[in-house]
N, C-alpha and C positions, 0 to 999 in steps of 0.2 A: 815722658814716654806715655803713650796711650794705654790705659788699662782696659782690657776687653774680656768679658766672661764668655766662655763657650756656650753656645745656644743649646738648651736641652728642652725637648718637648715633653714636659711632665704634665700631659693633659690626661688625667685619670678620669675620663668620662666615657659614657657609652654613646657612640655615634651610630645611628641607624639610617642607612640610605637604601631606599628601595627594598626594605625588608631584609637587607644583608648587613653584616657587621664588617667594618673595614679596619685593618690593622696596618699601622705604619711602623716599620722597624728598620732603622738604619743600623745594620747589624752584619756580623760575620758568622759563618757557620763552620762548625768543627768537622774535620774529616780525618778518619783514622788511617793515615797513609804515611809511609816513610818516603820523604821526598828524595832521598839519596838512592832509592832502589826503584827499579822499573817493574818489580813484581808486586802484585796486589796482595793485600792482607787476606786472611782466610775468609772473611765474611763480606768482601767487597766484590761488586760486579760492575762492569762497564765503566770503569774509572780510567780516564786518559793517562797516558804516560806524561810525567811532569817535565822531564828534561829530554832533549835530543842531543845529537852530536854537535850541533852548532852552538848551542847555549852553554855557557860556562857559569858556574856559581861565582858570585862576587864575595869578596871578603871585606872590602871597605867601600864606603859610599864615595861616589864622585859624580860630577856633572857629565852628561853627554852633551857635546857642543857641536853647533853648526856655525862656521865662520860667516859673519855678515859684512865685516869691514876689516880695516887694518887692526883695530883694537876692539872691535865689537863682535859679539857672538850671541846666538840663541842657545840657551842652555835648558835642559829638561832633566828631571829626575823624579823618583818616588820619594815623598817626604819633603822636608824643607831644606833651606839653604844651609842650615847649621851643620848637618851631617856631611854634606858635599864639600863645604868649605874646609871643615876640620878633618875630612877624610876619616871619619869615625869608623870603627869596625861595624860590620853589619850586625844588627840586633836580631837574634833569633829567639832568645828566651824572653818573651814579653813579661813573664811573671817576675823577672828579676829587676825590672825597671823601678827605680825609686820614685814614689809619687808624693805629691804635696799633702794630700789628705785634708785640705782646707776648703773643699767645695769648689775650687777653681782649677782650671786646666785639666790634665789627665787624672781621672779618678780611679781608673783600673786598667788592666792589661788591654781590654778592648778599646778603650780610649787611646791608648798609646799606639796600638796597631792602626787605628783609624788615621792618625797623623802620618805614620810611616808608609802607608799604602796609597796616599793621595798623589795622583799625577800633578806635578807642579812645573811651572815655566818661569824662566828668568831671562832678562836682557842683561848681558855682561858688557860693560863699557870700561875697559881698562884705563881709559884716560881720565876717569873720575875717581875721586877719593872713595866714595861708596859705590864700588864698581858693580855690585850685584843688585839688580833692580827687580824686586819680586812682582808677580802679577796676581798673587793671592795673599791674604793677610797671614803673615808668619812672624810678626813682630814679637819682641819679648813681652811677656806678661809680668813676670816678677823675677827678681834676681835668683838665678840658679834653678828655676823650674824646668821640668822636662819639656814643656811646651815651648820654651824659648827657642826661637828660630825655626819652629815647625808649624805647619798649617793647622793649628788646633781648632780653628773656628769653621773649617770646611768638613764635609763628610765624603769619604771615598765611595761608600756603598750605601744607598738607601734601598730597603727592601719593603715592598708594600704587598700585603697578602689580603685578599678579600675573604671576609667571613670570620675574622677574629673579633674579640670583644674589647681589645685595648689598642690605643694609639700611643706610640712612643718612638724612641730612637735609641741608638747606642748610648751607652752610659750606664746600663744596668748589668748586673753580674751574671745574667743567664747565658749569654753567648760566650763561646769558647773558640779561640783561634789556635789551630795546630799547624805545624810544619810550614811556618812562614819563611819563605826563601825568595831570594832575588837572583836573577841571571842576567847575563849580557852576552851580546855577540856583535861582531863588526857590522856596522851599518854604512850608509852612503855618506859621502862628503866628509869623511873623517869622524863621523859620529858613531855612537854605539846604540844598538837597539837594546831596550831594557824590558825585563819581564819579571813580574811578581807571581808567585803561586802560593796559595794557602787554602786551608780547609776551615769551614765555619760550621759550628754545630749549635743548634738551639734546641734544648730539651723541651718537651711538652710542658706547658704550664697554663695557668689561668689566663695569662696575658697573650700568648702566641702559640700557634701550632708548632709541633716538632718539625724541624727540617735540617738538612745536612747538605752543604754545597761545596764543590771545588771551584774556586775562582782563579781565573788566569787574567792578568793585566799585562798589556804590551804597549810600550811607547816606542815608535820607530819613525825616523825622518824619511819622507819621500821627496827626492829631488824633483821628480816630474811634477808633483802637485805643490811643491814648496810648502808642505804641511807636515807637522808631526802627528801621526795617527795614534790615537789613544783607543785601544780596543779592549773591551771586557768580554770574557766568556764565562758563563755561569752554568755549571753542570750539576744536575741533581744526583746526589749520592744516597738520598733517602731510600728506604725500602718502599715507601708509598709515593704515589704521584703527587707532585706539588702543583696545586690547581690555582689558576687565576693569580699569578704573581707578576709584579712589575719591578724592574730594577732601575736605579738611577743614582745621581750624585748631587751634592750641593757645593758650590764654590763661592767663597767669600772674596769677591773681586777687590783688587788693590793694585794701584799703579802710580808710580812716581810720587810716593808718599801720600797718596790720596785714597782714603778708605771709602769715600763716597763717589768714586769715579763713575761717570755716566755710562750707561749701557745703551748701545745703538743697534739698530737693525742693519744687517748686511743686505737686505732686500731680496726679492724673488724667492722668499721662504728658505733662504740658505742658512741663516743663523744670526749670531749676535757678535758685536765687538765692543771693546773698551778702548779708550784713547785718551792720552794726555798730550801735552804740547809736543813731546818728543817721541813718544812710543805708542804703538797700537798693537792690540792682541785680538786676532780673529778666531771665533769658534764656529766651525762649519759642521752643520748637522745633515746637509744634503749629500751624504757620502754613503758608501756601501755599509749596510747594517747601522745606519745613522740612528741616533736616539730619536724616538718618535715624537716626543713632546718636550718643549723647552720654553723657558721664560726667564726674563731679566727683570729684577724688581728689588724692593727693599729686602735687606737681609733677614730681619726678624720675621719668622713665620713663613718664609718664602715657599717652603715645600708643602707644608700642610694646608696653607691658604690657597695655593694655586693648583695643587693636585690633591683634593680632598678624597678622591677615590682612585682605584687602580686604573680606570679607563678615562680619567680626566684628560683633557687636551690643554695645550698652552698657546703661546703666541705664534706657533707655526701655522695656525689657521687664519691669521690676518693677511689681507691682500695688500697690494701696492698702495692703495689709497691711505692706509694707516701704518704700513710697515715697509716703506721704500728705504733704499740705502741712505743712511745718515739720519733717519728719523729716530727720536728717542723711544726706547722700549718702555721706559717708565721714568717718572719724576722721582729723583732720589733726594730724600731729605737728610738722612743721617748716614746710611751705610748701604752699599749696593751689593748684589749677589746674583748668581745664576743658579738655576736648578733645571735638571733634565732627567728624563726617564723613558722607559720603553712602554709600549702598550702591554696589557696583561697576556701572559702565555701560560700554558699548562705543560709541565715537564714530567714525563714518565722517568722511571729510574734509568740513569745513564744518558738521558737526553740533555741537550744544552741549548743555551740562547746566547747569541752574540749581540753586542751593542757597541757603537763607536762614535767618535767625533774627531774632527781634525782641527789643529791649532797652529797658527803662525804668529810670530812676534816680529815686529818691524820697528826699526829706528827711523822715524818719519823723516828726520833731516838728512839721513844718509841714503835714502832710497832714490835711485835715478828716476828722472821724469822723462816720459816718452810720449810723443804725439804721433799720429798716423794720418798721412794725407789720403791714403786709400780708403774708399768707402765701399759699401755694398755695391757689387757690380756684376759684370758678365765675364766669364772666362772663355777665351777663344782658342785655347790650346797653347802649347809651348810653355816656356818659363813665364812666370807672372811677376812683374816688378811691383815692389812695395816700397814706400818712402815715407819720411817724416822727419822729426827732430828729436834730439835727446839732450839731456842736461844732467850733470852730476856734480855734487859739491866738492868731493875730495878724492875720488878714485882716479887711477891712472888710465883706465880703459874700460870698455864695456863690450858685451856681445849681445846680438839680437837673436832671439829664438822665436820659432813658430811652432805651434801645436795645431796640426791639421786633422780635423775630424776625430779628435780625441786620441790620436796616436801619440807615439813617443815624440818629445820635443826634438826639433832639428835646429842646429845653429846655422844661420844664414850667411854670416861673414866668415871668411877663411882666417883672417887675422883680426886681433882685437881693434875696436874703434878707439883711437887715441883721444883722451880727454884733455885737449890743449886748445885754448886755456881752460882751466877748471872753472866750474860754475858758470859756464857760458853755453849758449844754445848752438848745437852742432846739427847739420843736416846729414841725413843718411838715405841711401837708396840701394836696395838689394833685390835679388831675384829668389823667388820660390821655385825650385826645380819642378819641371813638368812631371817627373816621375812621382812626386809627392802629391800631386793633385788628381782628383777624380775627373775622368772625362765623361762620366755618365750621371753622377749625382752632385748634389749641392756640396760645396766645400765651406765648412765652418772653420775659420782661421783665427787663432789667438796669437797675438804678438806681444812679447815682453822683453825687457832687457835685464841682464845680470851684470853688475859691474865687477871690476877686478877685486873688490872687497867682499864679494858674494852677496851684495844687496840686490834684491829683485824688485823691479818696478811693478806698478799696477799693470794689469792686462788690458790690451786693446783688441777688440774683436770686430771682425767684418766677415761678410759672406760673399762667396763667388758662386754665381749660378752658371754652370757650364753652358756655353752657347752651342747647343746641339744643332747639328745640321738638320735641315727640314726632313720630315719623314713622309714618304709616299708609299702607299700600297694600292694594288689593283684588286678590285672585287673579282673581276674575270681575268684569268691568266691565259685562257684559251678561248677561241671563238671560231665561228664559221662565217664566211661571206659567199655571196653568189656572183661576185664579179661586176655587178651593176649597181649595187646599193651601198650606202655608207654603213660603217660599223658603229654601233652605239654601245657604250659601256659606262662603268662607274668606277671612280677611284676615290681614295680617302687620303687626306693630307693633314699635316699639322706642323707648326713652327712656333718657337717660344718667344721670339723677340722682334721679328721683322713685320712691318706694317703691310707691305705689298710684296707678293712673290709671283714668279712666272713659271708656268708649267709647259714643258716642251716634250716633243716626241720626234722620232725619226723612224723611217721604214727601211728595213734591211740595211742599216748603217748609212743611209742617205742624208740628205740635207736636214739640218735642225729646223723644226717647224714649231711655231708658237701655238700651243693648244689653248691656253687661257691665261689671263692675269687674274689673280685672286687677291682679295683684301682680307687681311688677317684680323678679323674683328674679335676672335676668341683665342688669344694667344695660348699655346700649349694644349688646346683642345682639338681633338680630331674632328675634321670637317669633311663633308661628302660633296663630290662634284660629278655631275653627269656630263659625259663628253661625247663627241662624235668625230670619227676619222672619216673625212670625205671620200667618196668613191674614186675621185680623181687620184688620190694617193695610193689606191689599191688596184689600179688598172693592170692589165697584162694577163698572160696565160699561165703564170706561175701557180703551182698548186698550194704553196705555203708562203706566208709573209711573217717576218719578225718585226714587231713594233716595240721600240724602247721608249720609256717615259722617265722623266726626272723633273724635279722642282728646284728652283734656285731662289735663294734670298740674297741679301747684299754681298755676302762673302762665303756662302756655303752652298754646296750642291748635294742633293740627296743621293742615295744609292739608286742605280738604274733598276727599273722594274720592267720585265719583259712580258709582252703579250704575243702569243703565237696564234696566227689566223690561218685557217685552212679553207681553201676555196671548195665549195660544194655545188653540185648540179641540182637544179630544181627537180624535185620528184615528179615523175610521170606516172599517174595512178591509173590502174585498170581495176574495174570491179565487175563482178558477175553475181547474179542472185537467182536462186531457184527454189521451188517448193516441191515436196515429194508428192502430195496428193492434190488433185483439183477439187475434191469434195470429200467431206467427212460428215458423219452423223454426230449430233450433239453428244458430248462427253468423250468423244474420240480424240486422238492426238494426230499431229502433223509435224513434219520436220522441214527446216530450212537449211540451205547451204549457201554461204557467202564466200566468194573467192576474191582475194585482194592481192595486188602485186604492184611494186614500184619498178617500172621498166627502165628507169633512167640509168645511165652509166655511172660507175664509180668516179669520184666520190659523190654521194647524194644522201645527205642526212635527212632522215624523216623520223622524228622522235615525238614522244608524248602522244602516240596515236590512240584514238578512241573510236571504237565501233559503236554507232548509236542508231537504233531503229526508229521508224515512225511509231506513233503510239498504237498499241494494240487495243481493239474494242473490249468493252466489258465482257466478262466471262471467258476471255481468252488469256491464259497465263503462260509465262515461260517457266519451264522446269530448269532451274539453274544447275541442277546436278547433271544435266545432259550436255552442257556447253563444252565443246571440245575444239581445240586448235590443232590442226594437223593430226587428229586422232587422239590427242592427249587431253584429258580433262583440265579445264582452266580452273585455277584456285578460286574459291568463292569470294575471296576478298577483292578480286579484280572484276567481279560481276555485280551489276546493280540493276534491280527491277523494282522501281518504287511506284509511288502514287501517280506519277506522270505516265505510267504504263509504257515506258520506253526501256528497251533492253540496252544497257551500256556495258561495254567490255573494254578494259584497258589492255591494249596490245603493245604499249611501250614503244620500242624502236623497230622499224622495218627497214632492213638493208636492201640495197639495190638488187634486182633480179630475184628476190626472195618471194615465193608464193605462199600465201597463208590461206588455208581452207578452214573456215569457221562453220561448225554445225551446231544446231540446237533444236530442241523439241518444244512445241507449244501444245497446250491441251485446252479443249473447249469444255468449260464447266456447264452443268445443267442450269439453264436460266430459270429464274423465277420472277415474273410469270414465264411460262414455257414459250420457247421460240415457236413462232408460227411462220410457216413458209421457210425461207432460207435467209441466212446472214452472209454478206460478202465481206471477207477480210482482205483489205488492200494493204500491202506492206512493201517497204523499201528500207534502205539504210544509208547513212552517210558515214564516211570515214574521214576523221579529222586529226591533224597533227601539225607540228611546226617544223620548219626548215629555215635555218639561219634566222631564228627569232621571228619568222613570219608564218602566218597560218597557211596550211595547205589542206584542201578539202575536196572530196569527190562524193557524189551521190550515185547510188546504184540504180539499176532498172527496177521496175515495179513488178511485183508478183501478187496474184490473188488466188484465193480458194473459197469454196462455199461451205457453209455449215447448215445442214438440213436438220429439221426438227426430229427428235427421237420418238419412235412409236414404242410406247411403254407397254409392259405386260404385267399381269397378275396371275400367278400360278396357284391353282386350287387343287388340293389333295383330300382324299378320304381315307383315314387311317384308323386301325383298331387302337383303342386307348392304351392298353397295357404294352402291346408289342410293337407299336408303330408300324405294323404291317398293313399293306394295302387291303382295303375291302374288296373281296373278289368280284363283286358284281358292279363296281364303279371304277371307271378310268379317270386319271387326273384331267383337269380342264384348264386351259389357258385362255384368259381374257385379254384383249388388247385395246389400247386407247391412248389418248394424249394426256400429257401431264396436267393434273388438276381435274380431269374428268372423273365423275363418280358413277358407280354402278351398284345395283342391289343384287345380292346372291341369295336365293331362297334355300332353306334347309331341305336337304334331300332326305326322304323317308326310305329307309332300307329295310327290306323284309329280313327279320331275324336279328336285327340290331337296333339298339336304342341310342339316341344322341347323348354324347357326354359333354363336349365343350367345343369352342372354336378359338383358334390361336392365330393372330395376325402378326407376322414378323416377330415371333417369339413372345408376344404379349397377348394374354387371354382377353377376349372381348365378350360382350353380351349381345344377344340377338334382340331385335325389336320386332316382336310378332313373327318369329321364325324367319326374319330377314336380316342379313348382314350387309351394311353399306361400306364400300371401300372406295379409295381414291387413287388414280394413277399418278405415279411420281412420288406418292407418299407411302402407299402400301404395295408390297411386292409378293408376299407369299401368304396364302390362307390355307389352314389345315382344319378340316372338320374331323373331330374325333368321335368314335362310336364304341360302344362295348357290346360284345356278343351276349345272347340269351339262350336259355333252355325253355321252350314253349310248346304248348299244344297248338299246333298250327291250325288244325281243323278236327272236327269230331262229328259223329252221327247224331241225329236228333231222335231216332226211334229204332228200337229192335222189335220187330213184329214176328211172334212165333206162330201166328195164324190160328185156325180153328182145329182143335184136336179132339179126338174121341177119347172120353175118359175110360180108364181101365182100373178096376178095383185092385188089380194085382200090381199096379204101378206102371210108370212109363217114363221115357226120356225123349226130350224134344230139343234138337239143336239146329244150327244153320238158320237163324232167323233172317227175315228180310230186313235189310238195313236201309233206313231213309236218311237223307241229308248227306253230308260230306264224309269222306273216309276219315278214319282216325289217323292223323299224321303228327309226329313229334319232330321238332327242329332243335338242333344244339349248335349254336354259333359261338359258344364260349371259347376263349383262347386256350383255356386249360380244360380239357375234357375230363369229366368225372362220372362215376356210375350214377344211374338214376332208376327210378321205378315208377310204374303206374299202379295206383291204388284205386279200389272201388268200394263203395258202401251204399246201403239203402238210405236215401234221403226220405223215401216213402216206401213202406213194406209192400209186398205182393198181397193185394186184397181185392175182394170182389167189388165190381163196380155197382152190383145190385144191392149188396149188403156189405157195408164197410166194416161190419163187425167180424166178417169172415176174413181171416188173415192166415196166409200160409207162410211158414218159415222153412228155411233150409232147402228151398226148392231151386233157386237160381244160383248157378255155379259158373265159374270161368275155368275153361280148360286151357292150360299152357303146355309147354313141352315137357314139363316136369310133373305136373299134378293138376288136380281139380281143386279149385278154391271155392269154398262155400261163402257166398256173400252174406253179410249181416249189416247191422247198423254201425259197425265199426270198420275202420280202414283195414282193408285186406289187400296185400300185394298180389296183383294178378299178372304183372309182366315186368321182367327186367331184360334189357338187351344183352345179347351175347357179346357184341362189339360196341363199346361206348364211344368209339372214335369217329363214328359216322356223323355226318352233319344232319341227316334227315332220316326218319324212320316212318314208313307207311305201314301201320299195324294192320289195317284192313286188307291191303294188298298182299303183304308179305307173310302174314300169319293167319288171319281169319280165313283166307281163301284156302288154307292148307289144313283146316280142321281145328284150329285153335279158335277160341272165342267164347262167347256166352252161350249157355244151354240151360234147359229146365229139366230137373231130375225129380219125378214124383215117386216116392216110395209107396208101397201097397197100403191102401187105406188112407192115404193122405188127402185125397180129393173129397171134401165134405159137401161141396155143392157145385153144381154145374153153373156155368155162366161166364161172363167176361171178367178177366183179371188184369190188373194194372199195377206196375211198380215204377218208381223213379230212382235211378242210380246216378250217383255222383262219382265221376272219375277225376282223380287228382294226379298231378305229376310231382313226385317227390324231388327235392333239391332244386325246384324251379326258382329262378331269380325274381 
């Protein structure tokens, strides 16, 4: 008997990968839950119900079996053959298990659980003495040991957590297993489905982080897939999120007494298998929730060496060049094994991860052999015949099954195919019903045989591509004809299998006519064909024609496609064109009116109609906002007036007898340089459209008008600066000239006003030598601003009191003779204010013979209120009664009425006879 020690990864070292620590722990996790109750404990959240109505707790171990032959079965269970053969009571109290304690086999309760929870498979051949043939190592290690007859060298659950400081596996005392129970329910083909449920707890330590999991394992036979599904579900019961964790298993492969059985690829990245002379075990990972990474290799170190990190990959990455069906996965020297795992996941509290694989056990010698005559081909509809041969060594009969497009298998034969004589080649031919085959998509068909002993052959696969009928579509389904021309159109067609096809048509159900023969150079690809229906096929007076098209290959005809043609009359176009004014001045506008009508009888299609004028000259533009059709503004998106200077208006479709009146306005811009003389604008329009895919066009009559040069003007005003009021003495002036012409405007001198500034079109300008130069077309308005003044307009030069006889008693002399101009005061200020005249001696009254003789207080000024004695200081001699007058003639209005200068000699004041002279300065107070 072979002695074998269970593998333990006692690698107490620190492994740093990419700055992170990796922990390997093949372990179980404790969960505080009563498996016999559906109610959660007080502190638990989001924990799944362990049992449902279908599942029943088991009390004793036994195999779940699927019959393969008369005396052969596929058996599966959790744990090893020992418990199933002996039908031992189910072990729930792991702590009560007696252990060897000698360093071999199960060392603790966790080791014992690991053996009892491993999914195991057996081939049972009741015709042999040793009828139970294991597929994992579960041989006896020593007499009476717990591991005897149990898979103690495999691991049910490998847990890999990123970030820990230690690498190890089960076998340490930290992990605790709680509530370990097993259930079963009725499965297919006489088998039972089996389920393990348990909780695993790992307390926080220096080796591993704390975690708590609920693990559910299910083994269930699927007749459709001929596989036993092994499914794991791992649910996080921890309070904290479990980050970057991967789950897996290790199987110590063993078959037909061979512990170093070779491991082969299934090919196409499906998985691995082991095989001896008589038996074969397939492991399929290409299944729903399949294990992500897998490897077949030497047993020792298989997990840690092939999956050194949580995200390591395995042999699933190999392609067909190195991993085709039947190729060795690894060279085995001493002992073979398989390991598989998930990619890392992060599980929040209550979240779970599923992982699965499928297993089938086959007795090679008992499996029926089947061949298939049918190859990949074309399906033409109806039932499809398949045929081939079959051979079976010992069964009484067999049934042929087909799986079509991954649906449920169907049995093709009504009665079993008899195996007479046995172990001989038999021919078979059966039909796949039409109802099972797709008439639109590819049919992938898998054929296999199941013999009367429940052995299943290898699958044979072929594909049927449905022979679809040709496809034809028309680009145009309606059209118009004029009764004299052919109709041209376009169609599209495709066909998947025929090299040459014929396209036909008929008019109004008449004779079948060949349209074209086409070569199918691109099978299955839509192709385009331009065609022509000759005018001879469309003769007559009918207003409508129905043309039907179809395409034929060797045995199929496309659906009919219909083209409806309407006969239409050629449009008869009338146009008229008029212009509002024969002549305009430059910068003025003019209007056009275009009248358009199709006078043809119904039907007469005239579509895509465009109104287009001749090019307008420079400086003549179209106002697009004035374009109207029958009095309604045309949307601007239908109007174009671009650099070609042509007005284009989209009118779309014009129906027979419909009259369109199109109006629009053009404007003559001011030309630079200015227009000299006249410009003639000659204009017409064309109206363009299509009828029955042919152009129809008409050009209007010609209209002209003249543009004369514009006589420009400059307006000149004279305004008071503050009030903008007109200067009373000057009227506005208008100067006329041609654009670009320059003139000089001299500054006007205005009595009573002083010049302030000149403004041209709102901008102040400077004068050049009292001259302003302006330009027609550039300058339009000139304003000269003046401000009003308070001034002495004129004054006398001499007051002559004549020769007077002296009197010692005194005397008065008035009304002198006045030489020079009268004394006149002007006030043109915009705001009138009081003012006053002042007088003073600039030279005193003194003798001309003797300048030393000076008389004082002699010269006075009489006004309406008093006599004012003049001195060498300013003395007010006159204030106006009305300050609002514009002019005051003091000489005329006051001096002539007794006011004015006088001489008043008191008694004794004349010291010497002779000529006397004085000089008086008269000033105007508040003068500007």
